[in-house]
C-alpha positions in Angstrom: 223.5 4.5 263.5 225.1 7.2 265.5 228.1 9.2 264.7 229.4 8.0 267.9 230.1 4.3 268.0 231.2 2.6 270.9 234.6 0.3 270.1 233.7 -2.8 268.2 231.0 -0.9 266.2 228.5 -0.9 268.8 225.8 1.1 269.9 223.7 1.6 273.2 220.1 0.8 272.5 216.9 1.8 274.7 214.2 -0.7 274.4 211.0 -0.3 275.8 209.4 -3.9 276.5 206.7 -6.0 278.4 207.5 -9.5 280.3 206.4 -11.5 283.0 207.5 -11.9 286.1 209.4 -14.9 287.4 210.0 -15.9 290.9 213.1 -14.0 291.4 212.1 -11.5 291.0 210.4 -9.1 293.8 206.8 -9.2 291.7 204.1 -11.2 291.8 205.0 -14.3 289.7 203.3 -14.0 286.1 202.1 -10.3 286.9 203.4 -8.2 283.5 205.6 -5.1 283.7 206.6 -2.6 281.8 210.9 -2.4 281.3 213.4 -0.4 280.0 216.0 -2.5 278.8 219.5 -0.8 277.9 221.3 -2.8 275.9 225.2 -2.7 274.0 225.2 -4.1 270.3 225.9 -3.9 266.9 222.7 -4.1 265.4 218.5 -3.8 266.2 218.5 -7.4 266.1 221.4 -8.2 268.3 220.1 -5.5 270.8 216.6 -7.8 271.1 218.9 -10.9 271.4 221.1 -9.1 274.3 217.6 -7.6 276.0 216.0 -11.1 276.1 219.0 -12.4 277.4 219.2 -9.9 279.8 215.8 -10.0 281.0 215.7 -13.3 281.4 218.6 -13.6 283.8 217.1 -11.2 285.9 214.0 -13.3 285.7 211.7 -11.6 283.3 210.0 -14.0 280.6 207.7 -13.7 278.0 209.1 -10.1 276.6 207.2 -8.2 274.1 209.1 -5.6 272.5 207.4 -2.1 271.8 209.8 0.3 270.6 213.8 0.1 270.5 216.5 2.7 269.4 220.1 4.0 269.5 220.4 6.5 272.0 223.8 8.5 273.6 224.2 9.3 277.2 224.0 13.1 277.7 222.3 15.4 279.9 219.2 14.6 278.3 219.0 11.3 280.9 217.1 10.9 284.1 219.4 10.6 286.7 217.1 6.9 287.0 218.2 6.1 283.3 222.3 7.4 283.6 223.1 4.2 286.1 221.4 1.5 284.1 222.8 3.1 280.4 225.8 3.4 281.8 226.0 0.2 283.4 225.1 -1.5 280.2 228.0 0.4 278.3 230.2 -1.4 280.4 228.9 -4.7 280.6 226.4 -5.5 277.5 222.5 -5.3 279.4 220.7 -3.0 282.3 216.8 -3.8 283.1 215.0 -1.3 284.8 211.2 -1.6 286.0 209.6 1.2 284.5 207.3 2.0 287.5 204.2 4.2 286.3 203.4 7.3 288.4 200.1 7.3 290.3 197.0 8.3 288.0 196.2 12.3 289.0 192.6 13.5 288.8 
């Protein structure tokens, strides 16, 4: 666990997942996408449960988790990641679709 615990002994987790788009997303139903999920939780297992619930709430199903770890807010976070990280700290969970940059030859 990090030295800087949030109130209640919780950490901020960053979770890399793949999930299927549902009808309430802006993506083709059933298409698989890479998601970055920020979850405030007291343990790794709790973070995955928070992430699963957060993804379902936003229309994503069939999650496959690839990596998860504790992160801290700081200058190392990109502007794209700072807003969802701060939202997750305040509200429990935030989901960001990871748009892959176009391939260059």
